[in-house]
SESE-32363 format. One record per residue (C-alpha): x, z, y; residue in one letter. Coordinates in steps of 0.2 Angstrom, whole numbers, plus 5000, padded with zeros to 4 digits. Layout:
SESE-32363
  east    up  north  type
     X     Z      Y     a
...
This chain:
SESE-32363
  east    up  north  type
  5178  4991   5077     m
  5161  4991   5080     k
  5154  4999   5099     h
  5141  5012   5095     p
  5129  5000   5109     v
  5132  4985   5102     d
  5127  4993   5083     v
  5111  5001   5093     h
  5107  4985   5100     v
  5109  4973   5082     g
  5098  4987   5075     k
  5084  4983   5087     r
  5086  4967   5087     v
  5084  4968   5065     r
  5070  4981   5069     h
  5060  4966   5080     r
  5064  4951   5069     r
  5056  4961   5055     w
  5042  4967   5067     m
  5035  4951   5069     v
  5039  4943   5052     g
  5053  4933   5058     m
  5068  4928   5046     t
  5086  4927   5052     q
  5084  4908   5047     q
  5070  4906   5060     q
  5078  4916   5073     l
  5095  4907   5073     g
  5085  4890   5075     e
  5075  4895   5089     s
  5091  4901   5099     v
  5102  4888   5091     g
  5115  4896   5080     i
  5118  4899   5062     k
  5109  4914   5053     f
  5125  4922   5048     q
  5129  4926   5067     q
  5110  4932   5069     i
  5120  4943   5052     q
  5135  4948   5064     k
  5122  4951   5080     y
  5110  4965   5070     e
  5127  4973   5061     t
  5134  4975   5078     g
  5152  4965   5070     m
  5149  4954   5086     n
  5143  4957   5102     r
  5129  4948   5109     i
  5132  4937   5126     s
  5121  4942   5140     a
  5115  4923   5140     s
  5111  4925   5120     r
  5100  4939   5122     l
  5091  4933   5133     w
  5087  4919   5122     d
  5083  4931   5108     i
  5074  4941   5118     a
  5062  4926   5122     t
  5063  4920   5104     a
  5056  4939   5100     l
  5044  4940   5114     d
  5052  4957   5121     v
  5057  4961   5136     p
  5078  4963   5138     i
  5075  4981   5138     s
  5068  4984   5124     f
  5085  4980   5115     f
  5092  4996   5126     f
  5079  5009   5122     e
  5085  5023   5112     g
  5101  5023   5120     l
  5106  5041   5126     d
  5123  5050   5127     g
  5126  5051   5107     a
  5133  5032   5108     e
  5147  5038   5113     t
  5150  5051   5100     l
  5165  5047   5087     s
  5160  5039   5071     a
  5160  5058   5060     s
  5148  5065   5075     a
  5135  5051   5074     q
  5134  5051   5056     a
  5131  5070   5059     e
  5118  5068   5075     a
  5108  5055   5065     r
  5091  5059   5060     p
  5088  5056   5041     q
  5080  5040   5036     g
  5082  5031   5050     d
  5067  5020   5051     l
  5074  5004   5060     l
  5084  5001   5043     v
  5072  5004   5031     d
  5064  4989   5026     k
  5049  4999   5018     e
  5046  5008   5031     a
  5045  4992   5043     l
  5036  4981   5030     e
  5023  4997   5032     l
  5021  4996   5051     v
  5019  4978   5051     r
  5006  4980   5037     s
  5000  4993   5047     y
  4997  4982   5063     y
  4989  4967   5051     a
  4975  4980   5049     i
  4960  4977   5059     p
  4957  4991   5071     e
  4942  5001   5065     q
  4950  5001   5048     q
  4967  5006   5053     r
  4960  5022   5063     r
  4953  5029   5045     r
  4968  5023   5036     l
  4980  5034   5049     f
  4965  5049   5048     d
  4967  5047   5030     l
  4987  5048   5031     a
  4985  5063   5042     r
  4974  5072   5031     v
  4986  5066   5016     l
  5002  5074   5027     s
  4994  5089   5030     d
  4990  5091   5013     a
  5009  5088   5005     a
């Protein structure tokens, strides 16, 4: 059975990997493991050891604490209680949202601010 903390850490690995535009293959090569192992880490199927998490954090250029951000008491709930407590449309698992965020930050800052203002106006009008 997957431990909720392992699932959370795996989601954060996947989230950061997507944000930097790295494939599972590339991350695996940078830490010396096969991409299949990265898949297992990202789903929470396999627990990431401390030394491997250190290597992954280094490869993804984030502090170890990044992978634990957002953890709270909800992780100790039963699976059914977690499903009910989970917000709809978890951005960490939505590939389209992650690609949108990555593309957004690739836009020069001045244009990005204009785009942000436009999005805010459009969402207020909806």
